[in-house]
N, C-alpha and C positions, 0 to 999 in steps of 0.2 A: 504494500500500500504506500502511496506517496505521502511524504511528510506534509502536515498541515502548515500553511504559511503563517507567519506573523503578520500583523497589521501595523505598519509604521506610517504615521500621519495619514492614514486612510488607504495606503497602498499595500498590496500583498507582497511580502518579501520573505526570503529564507535567511536565517541567521547562520551561526557557526555551530558545529558539533551536531549531535543527535540526542534528542530527549525522547526516550521510549516511554510509552504509557502502557502499563500492564493492568489487566483485569484483576481486581483484588481477590476474587473467588478462586481462580486457578493459576494466576500468574502469567497467563499468555499475553503476548503483545497485542494490543488492540488499536494502536495508532502511534504516531510519532510526530514530533515537530523539532524545532531547533531553538537554541538560545539566542536572544538578541545580542548583537555585538555592541561594544561601547559606542561606535559610530551611529548605530541604529537607535540606541537609547537617546543619544544626544539629539538626533534629528527629530525624534518623536517629541521630546520635551521642548526643543526650540520651536517646533511647529505649533505646539499647543500654546506656548507663550505668545507667539507672533499672531495667532488667529484670535486671541481672546477678545479683542474689541469688536471684530467682525462677528464673532459668535454671539456676543452679548447684544448686538444690534439686529440680529435676525428677527424678522417679523414673527409674531406669535403663530400665525397660520403655518409658516414654514416649519417651525419646530414641531407643532402639533401634527402636521401631516407626516413628517418624518417618523415621529413616535408611533402614529397609527399604522404606518406602513410596516414598521418593525414588528409590531404586534401581529399584524395580518400574516406576515411571512413566517413568523414563529408558529402560528396556528396551522398554516399550510404544511409545514414540515414537522409537525408535532411528533409523529411516531418515530422517524429516524433520529430526531434530536433526543427523544426519550431513550432510545436504544444506545445512543452515544453516551448519555449520562450513566446508564447502567454499566456500560462497558468500562468506563474509566473510574467510576466511583464505587460500583458494586451494590448500589441500592436496588432493591427489587423493582421490576418494571412498573408495577402499580404506583410506586412512589415517584419514580422518574417521570411518569406521565403526569402525575399531579404537579410536579415541579415545573414542567413545561407549561401546563395550564396556568399556573400562578404567574410565570414570567409573561405570558400573553396578557394577563390582567394588569400586571404592573405597567407595561408599556401603554396599554389602553388607558389606564387611569392617569398616567402622566400626560397623554395627549389631551384628555378631558380637562385636567388641571391647568394645562398650559393655556387653553382657550379662555380661561377665567382668571388668569394671572395678571391682575391689573393693579393700578396704583390707587391711592387714597387721596381724596380732596377734603380739606378741612378749612372752615372759616377760622380766622385768627382774631377776630374782633370781639372775643370774649372779654378782653380787657381794653381799656382806652388806647393803650399803645399799639394795639393790633388793628385799629380801624383802617380800612382800605387794604388790608393784607389777606392773602389767600395762600394756604399751604398745599403743596402737591408732593406726595411721598411715594416713592417707588422702591422696589428692591432690585439691586443689581448684583451680579456675581462677584464673589470675593476673588475669583481667579480660577485657573485650571485646577482640576481635581486629580489627585493620585488615588486610584481605587485599588486596594489590596484585598483580595478575596480568598476564602478558604476552600477546602476540598469538599466539604459536606453538602453544600448546595452549589455546584459549580456553574449553574446557569442563573438561578433566581437571585442569589446574593450578588451576582454581577449586575443583574437587571436593577436591583434596588439602589445601586450606585450610579449606573449609567443613565437610566431614564430620567431621574431628577436633574442630572447635570445637563442633558440635552434640553430639558424643559426650561431651565433658567438661562440657557445660552452659555454654559461653561464647557470649555474643552475638557476631555477626560483621557487620562492615561491609565490603562487597566493592567494590573499585574496579577494574573491568576495563580493559583497554587500549582507548583510544579508537578504534583501528582495528578492533577485533573485540569490540564490547560485546554483540552480539545473543545469543550462546550463553549468556553469564552472565545476561542478562536473562530468557531463557527458563528457565534453571535457577531463577531467582527465582520465576517463575510456578509452577513445580513445588513449590518449598519452601513457597510460600504455601498450597498445598492440604493440607498434612499436619498442620496444627493446632498449630504451635509458638506460644508466647506472643508477643503483639504486641511488636515491638521487638527480637526475637531475631535478625532478619536484615534487612539492607538491601542493595540493589544500586544503586550510584550511578555514573553517568558524570560524571567530573570531568576537566577538562583536566589533562594531566600537570603543567603549570606551577603548578597550584593544589593539587597533592597535598600540598605541604608543610604546609598548614594542617591537614589530616587527620593527617599523621604527627606533628605537634607537639601535637595535642590530648591533654591529660593524661588524659581520660576513656577513651581507647583504650590499654589497658595493653600490648598486644602489637602489633608491626608484623611481619607476615609478607610478605616481598617476594620475588618472582621476577622477574629482569630483568638489566640490564646492571651490570657492576662499578662504574663511576663513580657511577651512581645509588644503588646499594646502599651504597657508601662514604659518600655524602652523607647518606643516611638514618641510618646508624649514628652519624655525627658530630653530626647534628642532635639526636638524642635519646639521649644516652649513659646516661640513667637508665632507659630503657625496655628491655624484653626484645625484642630484634630477631632475627628469623630471616631469613637471607639465602640464597637459592638463586640463585647468580650464574652466570657464564659458565664456559666450559672450552675447551680445544683438545685433545679426547680423542685418545689414542694407542692403537694396537694394535701388537702385536709377534708376528711369525710366527717361532717358534723352530725350530732346526735339526731337532729330532726330529719336527716336524710336516711330513712330507715326501712322503707317498704322494699319487698323483694325486687320489684322492678327498678327502683332507684339504686339499690345495691348492685344489681346486675349491670346497670348502665355504668356506674362508677367503676366497678371492677374491670369491665370490658375496656373502657377508655384508658384506665390506668395501665392495664397490661399492654395494650396496643402501643400507646404513646411513650412507654418506657423503652420500647424496642423497635419502633417503626423505621428508624434509620440506623439499625444496629446500635441504638443509643447515641449516635453521633449527631446530636442536636442540642443546641444551647438551652432550649426550653423543653427538652425531653424530660419526662417524669423521672425523678431520681429518689426523692424522699416522699413518703406517704405517711401522714399522721391520721389515725382513726380514733374516734371517740371510743373509749374503753368498752362501753356497752355493746358496740358494734364490731369490735375488733376481730373476733374469731370468724364472724360471718363474712366480713370483708376479706380477711386474709385467705380464707378457703376459696372464695370466688376468684380472687386475684391469682392465686397459685394455679388454679385450674385453667384460667384464661391464658396465663403465660405459658403453661405447659402445652396448651393446644395450638399455640402459634406455629405456623409452618415455616421451617427454616430450610436453607439450602441454596441451590443455584438461583441467583437473582433474575436470570432470564426465564425461569419457570414461572408461568402465569399464576401459579398457586402460592408461590413463596411470599411470605410476609416479612421475614427477617433474613437479611443477607450477611455478608462478611463485614468485618471492619476494614479500614482503608489499607492496612498492611499487617504483617505478622507481628511487628513490634508493638503496634497498638493493641492487638489481641493479647500478647504476652503481658503488657502492662496491666490490662484489666484483670487478667488471671492473678497476677501478683497482688493486686489490691484486694481482691476477694480472699485470697489465701491469708493475707495479713489480717483481715477482719475476722476470719474464722479462727485464726490462732489467738485472737484477742477475745473470743467468746461468741462470735456471731454464729448463727445457724442458717445453713442453706436449706431453703424449702423446695427449690427446684433449680435445675441448671448447675452452674459451677464447673462446666467442662469446656476446655478449649480444644478445637480441632483446626490446626493451621491458622488461617486468618479469621476464622469464625469462633465466636464465643456464645455458648448456649444462653438464651434468655434466662436470667437468674433473679431469684427473689431471696432476700435475706431478712432475718429478724434478729432481735437482741444484739444489734450492732452498737458498739461503743461510740459515743458522740465524737470522739477524736479520731476514729478510723477514717482513712482516706475516702472510702466509699460513701461516707456520710458527710464529710466536711469539705471535700474537694470536688471538682467536676470529673465524674467518672468517664464521660464521653464513650460509653459502652453500654451494652444491654444488661444493666444491673439496677435493681430496684430494692430500696430499703423500706421496710414496714415497721411501724411502731405505734403502740397505743398511747393515747393521751387522756388526761383526767378531766380536761375542761377546755373551753375556747381559749382562755388565758394561756394555758399550757401549750396548746397548738400554735398560737400566734407567737409565743416566745420562742418556740423551737424553729418555726419558719424564719423568724428574724435573726436567729442565732447562726448567722452565716456571713461570710465576707462577700457573698454574692447577693444580688438583688435584681433579677431579671423579671420573672413572672411567677405567679402562684395561682393555683387552682383551688377553689372552695366549692365543695359539693354541699349545698344547702338549699332549702326552700324559703329561708327566712330573709326577708328584705332588710330588716335591721342588721342582721349579721353580715349580709353582703356589704352594706355601707360601712359597717365597722371594719371589715377586712380591707376595704378600699382606703379607709382612714388610717389604719394602724400598720398595715404590712409594708415593709420597706422594700418595695419592688417597683419596677416600671409599669407593671400591668397586673391586674387581678381578674381572673376568668372565673365567673360564677356559674356553677352547674356543669363544669367541665374541667378538663386537665389544663395545666399551664402551657401546654404545647400549642394551643390555638393561637393563630395569628392571621388577621386579615391584612392584606397588603396595603390598604389605604389608611390603616390606623397608625398612631405613633407607636414605634417599637424601639425599645432600648431599656437600659437598666440604670441602677444606682450602685454605690459602693464598688466592689470589684468587677461589676458587670459592664462598666463602661460609662461613656459620656456622649451626649448628643442623641438624636432620634432619627430613625429611618421611618418609612412610610412616606409615600410619594410627596405629599404637600409638606410634610414636616422636614423631609430632607431638602426640599426646595428652599424652605426657610433657612435651614442650616447652612446651605451653600451660598447664601446671599446676605447682604446688609441693606439697611434702610438708607436711602439718599433723599434728602428733603430739598425742595425748592420753594422759596417764598416770593410770591408776586406782590408787588407794591403798587399802590395807587389804583387799586381796583374798586370800582363803585359797586358795592354789594347791596 
């Protein structure tokens, strides 16, 4: 198979060397590309910097039409793109198809948001000194965006950075994860078809250890990074004068409250918890990791969750029936196994799973896990779920907040007061009521607090993050 080209200032080019992409399930080569040379990186960044004013001046209809065309082309090619995601990432086809569908929605939402992206007019004669004055406030791009994306959603997390950039008229340089570059490169091919100015986008495969040069380049005004906490912290420390958006990790918790007790409710909660602790082999920042259950319900919930987890279909991600595929590589699977073994050595009990086979780790449920075990206090990023009973709402909320992360939480309750209390007291970026913390709508604000990052994604919210207010005051206006 021919190597996938890079996209340098909108042009297809090949770089140096060969980057092979292997299928996580069986290790076979599923594609390849090359690494961008220093000269190609320089041309991409220089072009983004040079085109920034032209990009910002693009009429709204031009941006919106481009975004709508990208959305339509993704939809037209949905099945082969989904298969490409499964090939390079290892997620089951059903989840790869869902990822493509979400990316289609992201670009469509960005097109819609662009058409209503307008300024604000305000009278300033609220005080005597403002008589005859009118304010006009718009938002303008802060500058070109460096988008650094991870392996777990190799298309949709790129979309969440690229679509808002095009919407506000900001050039974007995309650095996809070296393990999963093919989806981003294919997206580059689609973007190249919609007629944006040359230099407005680039997709460059750069080794992670060389990404610091891009991060530090003064011509890239914004760094939008999704990935691990230590890397995000290093980026923020390296460029304190830049605008940095960090979507980092989590160890998302769910709470099943006492009022959520009918058999149908418990079945729903258990099914959702089981599925979304494992649906990307646990490789999701908002995958369910910790579950706290009211003590009166604990045994009923535990038994249902264990049965639902044990029933999940694992195996070849290209099999239509597979629900849980492999982790990204064997090193990741070994790390998950080590963390579970450490927890068991400290007194944890395995209720199901706990077995590694190559790059796969069986969906696993643990109880009696010490609070300081890695599987409880760090981000597992694997198919491991920790269950624990709690004595009260106070106890549940204290445990949920007892984390250095704060991305999202899920609360299974029918009580509206409890829902609003959770929203008020939980130290997270989002509270999902009646479902797991793994729910995300692509138009909603998404991001965390504490060690889970700074800034927000979600199309309109990212558009705001990429821009600043610029005010103009008209004087001598007869109002």
